[in-house]
C-alpha positions, 0 to 999 in steps of 0.5 A, spaced: 931 877 689 930 880 683 925 886 683 921 889 677 915 893 675 909 892 671 906 898 668 899 899 664 901 904 659 907 906 656 911 912 659 913 917 653 920 920 653 920 926 657 922 929 664 918 923 668 921 918 664 928 920 665 927 921 673 924 914 674 930 911 670 935 915 674 932 912 680 931 905 677 939 906 675 941 908 682 937 902 685 940 897 680 947 899 682 946 899 689 941 893 690 946 887 689 950 889 695 944 887 699 941 882 695 936 886 691 937 886 683 933 890 678 930 886 673 926 890 669 920 895 667 915 891 663 910 896 660 904 894 656 899 898 652 892 899 655 887 895 653 882 897 647 876 893 650 870 897 650 868 896 657 872 897 663 871 890 666 874 887 660 880 892 659 882 890 667 881 883 665 885 883 659 891 887 662 891 882 668 892 877 663 898 881 661 901 882 668 900 874 669 904 872 663 910 877 666 910 873 672 915 868 674 913 862 678 912 863 685 913 871 684 911 876 690 906 880 687 905 887 690 899 891 687 899 899 687 892 901 689 889 907 693 885 902 698 892 898 700 896 899 706 900 905 707 907 904 709 913 909 711 919 908 707 922 904 713 917 899 713 917 898 706 924 897 706 923 891 711 917 888 707 923 888 701 928 885 706 923 880 709 921 877 702 928 877 700 930 873 707 925 868 706 928 866 699 923 869 694 927 870 688 922 874 684 918 880 686 913 884 681 910 891 683 904 893 679 901 899 676 894 898 673 891 902 668 886 908 668 880 903 670 884 900 676 886 892 677 882 886 675 879 883 682 882 876 680 889 880 681 887 882 689 886 875 690 893 873 687 897 879 690 901 878 696 900 885 698 896 891 696 900 898 697 898 905 697 902 911 696 897 916 699 890 917 698 891 922 693 890 920 685 897 920 682 898 920 674 902 914 672 908 917 670 909 920 677 907 913 680 913 910 677 917 915 679 915 915 686 916 907 686 923 907 683 925 912 688 922 908 694 926 902 691 932 906 691 931 909 698 929 902 701 936 899 699 939 905 702 935 904 709 937 897 708 945 898 707 945 904 712 947 909 707 945 916 709 940 918 703 934 916 708 934 921 714 928 922 718 
């Protein structure tokens, strides 16, 4: 199953981008052995519309364009379901074992996500109740993807 990340906003060069890239690289190298492949990070510029609702709608349209037909869509949102790392790994393996070919994890813009995306989403995931800057969210999800691979493959990286 190909796993990708959609992000509203471009990550500038710096330590956050380097750290996220390091975990995506680890995921890309370790994932294929268990049927998980890193596909890409799809970055789009934030909408410049004059109001939040229009910005969210425009950003959602860009996300919809990046989704392959039949893709699993996981939204990152503070109102989503909170999972531990092992449960997140089980979610990924479940979708993979169902024969799903593509999965996209989406980080919305500063205004959040368009309501239509929640109707389309297969899951809404919360990385914690605190508010995180987007560059850290990208690193957190990259690390959790790598951690999921290590959990599913029995690698000792994940310790409880």
